[in-house]
DOMARLO-151205 format. One record per residue (C-alpha): x, y, z; residue number from 1; residue in three letters. Coordinates in steps of 0.05 Angstrom, whole numbers, padded with zeros to 5 digits, m for minus. Example, Ala and Ser with C-alpha at 12.3 -4.5 7.8 and 13.67 -1.06 7.14 Angstrom:
BEGIN
+--------+--------+--------+-----+-----+
!     xx !     yy !     zz !   k !   r !
+--------+--------+--------+-----+-----+
!  00246 ! m00090 !  00156 !   1 ! ala !
!  00273 ! m00021 !  00143 !   2 ! ser !
+--------+--------+--------+-----+-----+
end
This chain:
BEGIN
+--------+--------+--------+-----+-----+
!     xx !     yy !     zz !   k !   r !
+--------+--------+--------+-----+-----+
!  00000 !  00000 !  00000 !   1 ! met !
!  00056 !  00047 !  00018 !   2 ! gln !
!  00091 !  00030 ! m00047 !   3 ! val !
!  00029 !  00046 ! m00088 !   4 ! lys !
!  00020 !  00112 ! m00051 !   5 ! thr !
!  00093 !  00131 ! m00063 !   6 ! trp !
!  00086 !  00114 ! m00137 !   7 ! leu !
!  00024 !  00157 ! m00143 !   8 ! ala !
!  00058 !  00216 ! m00110 !   9 ! val !
!  00120 !  00207 ! m00152 !  10 ! ala !
!  00078 !  00205 ! m00215 !  11 ! gly !
!  00041 !  00268 ! m00197 !  12 ! ala !
!  00106 !  00304 ! m00181 !  13 ! leu !
!  00136 !  00282 ! m00247 !  14 ! ala !
!  00076 !  00309 ! m00285 !  15 ! ala !
!  00084 !  00377 ! m00251 !  16 ! val !
!  00158 !  00380 ! m00266 !  17 ! leu !
!  00151 !  00358 ! m00339 !  18 ! leu !
!  00094 !  00404 ! m00359 !  19 ! val !
!  00121 !  00474 ! m00376 !  20 ! pro !
!  00088 !  00531 ! m00339 !  21 ! pro !
!  00038 !  00575 ! m00376 !  22 ! leu !
!  00069 !  00642 ! m00392 !  23 ! leu !
!  00008 !  00678 ! m00418 !  24 ! thr !
! m00039 !  00700 ! m00362 !  25 ! pro !
! m00070 !  00754 ! m00407 !  26 ! gly !
! m00071 !  00717 ! m00473 !  27 ! ala !
! m00132 !  00694 ! m00510 !  28 ! asp !
! m00107 !  00623 ! m00516 !  29 ! ser !
! m00055 !  00578 ! m00485 !  30 ! ala !
! m00032 !  00563 ! m00556 !  31 ! glu !
!  00007 !  00629 ! m00553 !  32 ! thr !
!  00053 !  00596 ! m00501 !  33 ! thr !
!  00077 !  00547 ! m00554 !  34 ! gln !
!  00120 !  00600 ! m00589 !  35 ! val !
!  00188 !  00580 ! m00563 !  36 ! arg !
!  00256 !  00613 ! m00575 !  37 ! gln !
!  00227 !  00669 ! m00617 !  38 ! leu !
!  00278 !  00707 ! m00658 !  39 ! arg !
!  00264 !  00777 ! m00684 !  40 ! val !
!  00304 !  00801 ! m00744 !  41 ! leu !
!  00315 !  00876 ! m00750 !  42 ! val !
!  00334 !  00895 ! m00821 !  43 ! pro !
!  00370 !  00960 ! m00803 !  44 ! asn !
!  00423 !  00984 ! m00754 !  45 ! ala !
!  00412 !  00991 ! m00679 !  46 ! pro !
!  00376 !  01055 ! m00659 !  47 ! gly !
!  00330 !  01057 ! m00720 !  48 ! gly !
!  00255 !  01053 ! m00720 !  49 ! gly !
!  00250 !  00978 ! m00735 !  50 ! tyr !
!  00301 !  00965 ! m00680 !  51 ! asp !
!  00265 !  01007 ! m00628 !  52 ! ile !
!  00198 !  00975 ! m00646 !  53 ! thr !
!  00225 !  00904 ! m00643 !  54 ! ala !
!  00261 !  00913 ! m00577 !  55 ! arg !
!  00202 !  00949 ! m00546 !  56 ! thr !
!  00154 !  00894 ! m00568 !  57 ! ala !
!  00201 !  00839 ! m00543 !  58 ! ala !
!  00209 !  00872 ! m00475 !  59 ! lys !
!  00134 !  00883 ! m00469 !  60 ! ala !
!  00121 !  00809 ! m00485 !  61 ! met !
!  00171 !  00787 ! m00432 !  62 ! glu !
!  00145 !  00837 ! m00380 !  63 ! asp !
!  00074 !  00812 ! m00393 !  64 ! ala !
!  00099 !  00740 ! m00388 !  65 ! glu !
!  00076 !  00723 ! m00458 !  66 ! leu !
!  00143 !  00694 ! m00477 !  67 ! ile !
!  00213 !  00685 ! m00449 !  68 ! arg !
!  00281 !  00705 ! m00476 !  69 ! asn !
!  00262 !  00731 ! m00545 !  70 ! ala !
!  00325 !  00745 ! m00586 !  71 ! glu !
!  00328 !  00809 ! m00625 !  72 ! val !
!  00385 !  00814 ! m00676 !  73 ! phe !
!  00405 !  00864 ! m00731 !  74 ! asn !
!  00419 !  00847 ! m00804 !  75 ! leu !
!  00424 !  00915 ! m00839 !  76 ! pro !
!  00435 !  00929 ! m00912 !  77 ! gly !
!  00403 !  00956 ! m00976 !  78 ! ala !
!  00346 !  00991 ! m00941 !  79 ! gly !
!  00322 !  00928 ! m00906 !  80 ! gly !
!  00322 !  00883 ! m00966 !  81 ! thr !
!  00382 !  00843 ! m00941 !  82 ! val !
!  00341 !  00825 ! m00880 !  83 ! gly !
!  00281 !  00812 ! m00924 !  84 ! leu !
!  00321 !  00763 ! m00967 !  85 ! gly !
!  00344 !  00727 ! m00904 !  86 ! arg !
!  00272 !  00722 ! m00879 !  87 ! thr !
!  00248 !  00694 ! m00946 !  88 ! val !
!  00305 !  00644 ! m00946 !  89 ! ser !
!  00283 !  00618 ! m00878 !  90 ! glu !
!  00223 !  00584 ! m00910 !  91 ! arg !
!  00183 !  00543 ! m00861 !  92 ! gly !
!  00215 !  00573 ! m00798 !  93 ! asn !
!  00158 !  00588 ! m00751 !  94 ! gly !
!  00204 !  00616 ! m00697 !  95 ! lys !
!  00229 !  00677 ! m00736 !  96 ! leu !
!  00195 !  00743 ! m00750 !  97 ! val !
!  00221 !  00807 ! m00782 !  98 ! met !
!  00207 !  00877 ! m00758 !  99 ! ser !
!  00190 !  00919 ! m00820 ! 100 ! met !
!  00149 !  00975 ! m00847 ! 101 ! gly !
!  00138 !  01025 ! m00903 ! 102 ! leu !
!  00213 !  01032 ! m00915 ! 103 ! gly !
!  00221 !  00960 ! m00936 ! 104 ! val !
!  00162 !  00966 ! m00984 ! 105 ! val !
!  00197 !  01024 ! m01020 ! 106 ! gly !
!  00266 !  00992 ! m01018 ! 107 ! ser !
!  00241 !  00931 ! m01055 ! 108 ! val !
!  00228 !  00976 ! m01115 ! 109 ! tyr !
!  00288 !  01023 ! m01110 ! 110 ! thr !
!  00338 !  00968 ! m01096 ! 111 ! asn !
!  00307 !  00920 ! m01147 ! 112 ! lys !
!  00303 !  00867 ! m01093 ! 113 ! ser !
!  00293 !  00795 ! m01118 ! 114 ! pro !
!  00250 !  00784 ! m01056 ! 115 ! ser !
!  00184 !  00819 ! m01042 ! 116 ! ser !
!  00143 !  00828 ! m00979 ! 117 ! leu !
!  00089 !  00791 ! m01016 ! 118 ! leu !
!  00135 !  00730 ! m01010 ! 119 ! asp !
!  00129 !  00732 ! m00934 ! 120 ! thr !
!  00075 !  00711 ! m00885 ! 121 ! thr !
!  00042 !  00774 ! m00857 ! 122 ! pro !
!  00033 !  00770 ! m00781 ! 123 ! ile !
!  00010 !  00838 ! m00757 ! 124 ! ala !
!  00013 !  00912 ! m00770 ! 125 ! lys !
!  00029 !  00945 ! m00703 ! 126 ! leu !
!  00036 !  01021 ! m00705 ! 127 ! ile !
!  00034 !  01084 ! m00746 ! 128 ! glu !
!  00083 !  01140 ! m00732 ! 129 ! glu !
!  00091 !  01210 ! m00761 ! 130 ! pro !
!  00159 !  01235 ! m00783 ! 131 ! asp !
!  00191 !  01299 ! m00757 ! 132 ! ile !
!  00233 !  01352 ! m00791 ! 133 ! val !
!  00291 !  01361 ! m00743 ! 134 ! val !
!  00355 !  01403 ! m00736 ! 135 ! val !
!  00409 !  01406 ! m00684 ! 136 ! gly !
!  00401 !  01455 ! m00626 ! 137 ! lys !
!  00457 !  01499 ! m00656 ! 138 ! asp !
!  00425 !  01502 ! m00725 ! 139 ! ser !
!  00410 !  01571 ! m00754 ! 140 ! lys !
!  00340 !  01547 ! m00771 ! 141 ! tyr !
!  00288 !  01562 ! m00719 ! 142 ! thr !
!  00227 !  01555 ! m00764 ! 143 ! ser !
!  00207 !  01513 ! m00824 ! 144 ! leu !
!  00195 !  01576 ! m00865 ! 145 ! arg !
!  00269 !  01596 ! m00858 ! 146 ! gln !
!  00290 !  01527 ! m00881 ! 147 ! leu !
!  00242 !  01526 ! m00940 ! 148 ! val !
!  00266 !  01594 ! m00964 ! 149 ! asp !
!  00338 !  01569 ! m00967 ! 150 ! asp !
!  00317 !  01502 ! m00997 ! 151 ! trp !
!  00279 !  01535 ! m01054 ! 152 ! lys !
!  00336 !  01583 ! m01068 ! 153 ! ala !
!  00389 !  01528 ! m01075 ! 154 ! asn !
!  00364 !  01456 ! m01066 ! 155 ! pro !
!  00432 !  01424 ! m01074 ! 156 ! gly !
!  00462 !  01467 ! m01018 ! 157 ! ala !
!  00410 !  01444 ! m00967 ! 158 ! val !
!  00423 !  01369 ! m00957 ! 159 ! pro !
!  00370 !  01329 ! m00921 ! 160 ! val !
!  00387 !  01266 ! m00883 ! 161 ! gly !
!  00339 !  01208 ! m00874 ! 162 ! gly !
!  00342 !  01142 ! m00838 ! 163 ! gly !
!  00317 !  01101 ! m00897 ! 164 ! ser !
!  00339 !  01085 ! m00967 ! 165 ! ser !
!  00304 !  01115 ! m01028 ! 166 ! pro !
!  00231 !  01094 ! m01027 ! 167 ! gly !
!  00229 !  01092 ! m00951 ! 168 ! gly !
!  00189 !  01139 ! m00906 ! 169 ! pro !
!  00247 !  01186 ! m00888 ! 170 ! asp !
!  00260 !  01193 ! m00963 ! 171 ! his !
!  00188 !  01198 ! m00987 ! 172 ! leu !
!  00170 !  01252 ! m00936 ! 173 ! ala !
!  00221 !  01304 ! m00959 ! 174 ! pro !
!  00208 !  01287 ! m01032 ! 175 ! met !
!  00134 !  01301 ! m01022 ! 176 ! leu !
!  00153 !  01365 ! m00985 ! 177 ! met !
!  00197 !  01386 ! m01043 ! 178 ! ala !
!  00142 !  01375 ! m01093 ! 179 ! lys !
!  00093 !  01414 ! m01050 ! 180 ! ala !
!  00138 !  01476 ! m01049 ! 181 ! ile !
!  00152 !  01473 ! m01123 ! 182 ! gly !
!  00219 !  01436 ! m01125 ! 183 ! leu !
!  00234 !  01378 ! m01170 ! 184 ! glu !
!  00243 !  01316 ! m01125 ! 185 ! pro !
!  00304 !  01297 ! m01167 ! 186 ! lys !
!  00337 !  01363 ! m01146 ! 187 ! ser !
!  00336 !  01344 ! m01072 ! 188 ! val !
!  00404 !  01329 ! m01042 ! 189 ! asn !
!  00383 !  01268 ! m01001 ! 190 ! tyr !
!  00435 !  01235 ! m00957 ! 191 ! val !
!  00418 !  01164 ! m00937 ! 192 ! gln !
!  00431 !  01133 ! m00869 ! 193 ! phe !
!  00415 !  01064 ! m00843 ! 194 ! asp !
!  00364 !  01084 ! m00790 ! 195 ! gly !
!  00352 !  01145 ! m00747 ! 196 ! gly !
!  00408 !  01126 ! m00700 ! 197 ! gly !
!  00461 !  01135 ! m00754 ! 198 ! glu !
!  00428 !  01199 ! m00778 ! 199 ! leu !
!  00431 !  01233 ! m00709 ! 200 ! leu !
!  00506 !  01247 ! m00709 ! 201 ! ala !
!  00501 !  01283 ! m00776 ! 202 ! ser !
!  00441 !  01325 ! m00752 ! 203 ! val !
!  00477 !  01345 ! m00688 ! 204 ! leu !
!  00542 !  01359 ! m00725 ! 205 ! gly !
!  00509 !  01401 ! m00779 ! 206 ! gly !
!  00532 !  01354 ! m00835 ! 207 ! lys !
!  00461 !  01356 ! m00862 ! 208 ! val !
!  00418 !  01419 ! m00861 ! 209 ! ala !
!  00360 !  01379 ! m00832 ! 210 ! phe !
!  00338 !  01309 ! m00819 ! 211 ! gly !
!  00273 !  01271 ! m00827 ! 212 ! val !
!  00260 !  01213 ! m00780 ! 213 ! ser !
!  00208 !  01180 ! m00737 ! 214 ! gly !
!  00187 !  01216 ! m00674 ! 215 ! val !
!  00199 !  01155 ! m00630 ! 216 ! gly !
!  00272 !  01151 ! m00651 ! 217 ! glu !
!  00287 !  01222 ! m00625 ! 218 ! tyr !
!  00240 !  01227 ! m00566 ! 219 ! arg !
!  00297 !  01228 ! m00515 ! 220 ! asp !
!  00338 !  01279 ! m00554 ! 221 ! gln !
!  00277 !  01324 ! m00562 ! 222 ! ile !
!  00264 !  01322 ! m00487 ! 223 ! gln !
!  00337 !  01335 ! m00472 ! 224 ! ala !
!  00338 !  01395 ! m00519 ! 225 ! gly !
!  00395 !  01370 ! m00563 ! 226 ! thr !
!  00352 !  01373 ! m00625 ! 227 ! val !
!  00298 !  01422 ! m00648 ! 228 ! arg !
!  00235 !  01399 ! m00684 ! 229 ! val !
!  00213 !  01448 ! m00739 ! 230 ! leu !
!  00151 !  01410 ! m00760 ! 231 ! ala !
!  00114 !  01343 ! m00756 ! 232 ! val !
!  00087 !  01307 ! m00817 ! 233 ! thr !
!  00022 !  01285 ! m00785 ! 234 ! ser !
! m00046 !  01317 ! m00798 ! 235 ! ala !
! m00049 !  01342 ! m00726 ! 236 ! ala !
!  00003 !  01366 ! m00675 ! 237 ! arg !
!  00036 !  01314 ! m00630 ! 238 ! ile !
!  00026 !  01317 ! m00556 ! 239 ! ser !
!  00090 !  01334 ! m00519 ! 240 ! gly !
!  00126 !  01363 ! m00580 ! 241 ! ile !
!  00126 !  01439 ! m00589 ! 242 ! asp !
!  00123 !  01441 ! m00665 ! 243 ! ala !
!  00071 !  01457 ! m00719 ! 244 ! pro !
!  00048 !  01410 ! m00773 ! 245 ! thr !
!  00075 !  01417 ! m00844 ! 246 ! leu !
!  00007 !  01443 ! m00866 ! 247 ! ser !
!  00007 !  01497 ! m00813 ! 248 ! glu !
!  00076 !  01518 ! m00839 ! 249 ! ser !
!  00051 !  01526 ! m00910 ! 250 ! gly !
!  00074 !  01458 ! m00937 ! 251 ! val !
!  00013 !  01419 ! m00959 ! 252 ! asp !
!  00036 !  01348 ! m00940 ! 253 ! val !
!  00007 !  01298 ! m00891 ! 254 ! lys !
!  00048 !  01235 ! m00882 ! 255 ! phe !
!  00053 !  01176 ! m00834 ! 256 ! ser !
!  00099 !  01117 ! m00829 ! 257 ! asn !
!  00077 !  01048 ! m00804 ! 258 ! trp !
!  00110 !  00985 ! m00778 ! 259 ! arg !
!  00093 !  00912 ! m00769 ! 260 ! gly !
!  00120 !  00841 ! m00769 ! 261 ! val !
!  00124 !  00787 ! m00821 ! 262 ! val !
!  00147 !  00714 ! m00818 ! 263 ! ala !
!  00182 !  00671 ! m00870 ! 264 ! pro !
!  00141 !  00639 ! m00926 ! 265 ! pro !
!  00117 !  00567 ! m00921 ! 266 ! gly !
!  00106 !  00564 ! m00846 ! 267 ! ile !
!  00051 !  00518 ! m00822 ! 268 ! ser !
! m00019 !  00543 ! m00808 ! 269 ! ser !
! m00009 !  00526 ! m00735 ! 270 ! ala !
!  00055 !  00567 ! m00731 ! 271 ! asp !
!  00022 !  00625 ! m00766 ! 272 ! arg !
! m00037 !  00623 ! m00719 ! 273 ! asp !
!  00009 !  00621 ! m00658 ! 274 ! arg !
!  00048 !  00681 ! m00681 ! 275 ! leu !
! m00015 !  00721 ! m00697 ! 276 ! val !
! m00043 !  00702 ! m00628 ! 277 ! gln !
!  00022 !  00723 ! m00595 ! 278 ! leu !
!  00021 !  00793 ! m00625 ! 279 ! phe !
! m00054 !  00798 ! m00613 ! 280 ! ser !
! m00041 !  00783 ! m00540 ! 281 ! ala !
!  00016 !  00835 ! m00539 ! 282 ! leu !
! m00032 !  00887 ! m00567 ! 283 ! his !
! m00078 !  00878 ! m00507 ! 284 ! lys !
! m00025 !  00886 ! m00453 ! 285 ! thr !
! m00016 !  00949 ! m00411 ! 286 ! ser !
!  00059 !  00944 ! m00425 ! 287 ! gln !
!  00047 !  00955 ! m00499 ! 288 ! trp !
! m00004 !  01010 ! m00486 ! 289 ! gly !
!  00048 !  01046 ! m00444 ! 290 ! asp !
!  00100 !  01038 ! m00499 ! 291 ! ala !
!  00053 !  01069 ! m00550 ! 292 ! leu !
!  00044 !  01131 ! m00507 ! 293 ! lys !
!  00118 !  01135 ! m00489 ! 294 ! arg !
!  00141 !  01133 ! m00561 ! 295 ! asn !
!  00086 !  01176 ! m00592 ! 296 ! gly !
!  00062 !  01117 ! m00633 ! 297 ! trp !
! m00010 !  01109 ! m00659 ! 298 ! thr !
! m00042 !  01042 ! m00648 ! 299 ! asp !
! m00055 !  01013 ! m00718 ! 300 ! ala !
! m00063 !  00939 ! m00702 ! 301 ! phe !
! m00084 !  00894 ! m00760 ! 302 ! ala !
! m00071 !  00820 ! m00752 ! 303 ! pro !
! m00062 !  00764 ! m00803 ! 304 ! gly !
! m00105 !  00770 ! m00865 ! 305 ! asp !
! m00122 !  00843 ! m00850 ! 306 ! gln !
! m00048 !  00859 ! m00853 ! 307 ! phe !
! m00039 !  00817 ! m00915 ! 308 ! lys !
! m00092 !  00859 ! m00952 ! 309 ! ser !
! m00060 !  00923 ! m00927 ! 310 ! phe !
!  00009 !  00901 ! m00952 ! 311 ! leu !
! m00018 !  00886 ! m01021 ! 312 ! glu !
! m00049 !  00956 ! m01025 ! 313 ! glu !
!  00014 !  00989 ! m00998 ! 314 ! glu !
!  00057 !  00956 ! m01052 ! 315 ! asn !
!  00012 !  00985 ! m01105 ! 316 ! lys !
!  00009 !  01054 ! m01072 ! 317 ! arg !
!  00084 !  01061 ! m01062 ! 318 ! val !
!  00099 !  01040 ! m01133 ! 319 ! ala !
!  00051 !  01094 ! m01158 ! 320 ! thr !
!  00081 !  01148 ! m01112 ! 321 ! val !
!  00152 !  01132 ! m01134 ! 322 ! leu !
!  00131 !  01135 ! m01207 ! 323 ! lys !
!  00095 !  01201 ! m01197 ! 324 ! asp !
!  00157 !  01231 ! m01164 ! 325 ! leu !
!  00200 !  01206 ! m01221 ! 326 ! gly !
!  00240 !  01162 ! m01174 ! 327 ! leu !
!  00222 !  01093 ! m01202 ! 328 ! ala !
+--------+--------+--------+-----+-----+
end
């Protein structure tokens, strides 16, 4: 009798030890817990928008106990298309996602990438974010009107830096600005950097007349007073940033960037569903809500098939914009 009792206790103890603990107290489904050893590829350099979004999402997931030890790694190059190629080559890998956005859509066209975002498995659109027109604190420009006057007088002498390759948001925004003030987009002296982090040093050092980047990438520098925001590209002013919109400054442009995550092609339906569930659970957490406010991001969540439809439309839209600007 004692032997049977001991065996029963031992069996129960073994069951407890062998079953992994649930990590998703706030998730819709325990299936989310089956995403193990998630790796997040960032297709640009540290400090850029994709990098900040990926690391913020990974930390929020871990803090909310949705997942453990997510690995975020950078693979920059060719405006994000090197990372895209790697993601497409990881066919069937349900433990990898890539942080991406509007910049990669444009880079596919301008870099003539053999891989397209339409080759990936869309998981979720996460955020929208306006760009900012920014200068260093020692810049002679204190208003967008001063900058525009110099830009119109001699476009080549007023270099603009952006944290994306041609076709990306930090490139498209100044091109649209140029067109709105009567400049030929091809006359713009655009200096490309691999993410807002790389751009910052040139803005602070005056190596470019102004920079265009996502608001979340420069939030700390804005608060510290090391950079000055001349305008925001959104339709309305941004809370916490003392700067007018482009429209208020006489430049008729409204522009927003967006970011999301995709997975490799050919993953199983179960893996796709688990990843969609994971990011859906993230979207509902207070940690993610706090991150949206902290970074000035707009919630633009669209999971799975909704994101797929959006990507298809964005590919068409960006191709049209690049053609209209004479850039593709």
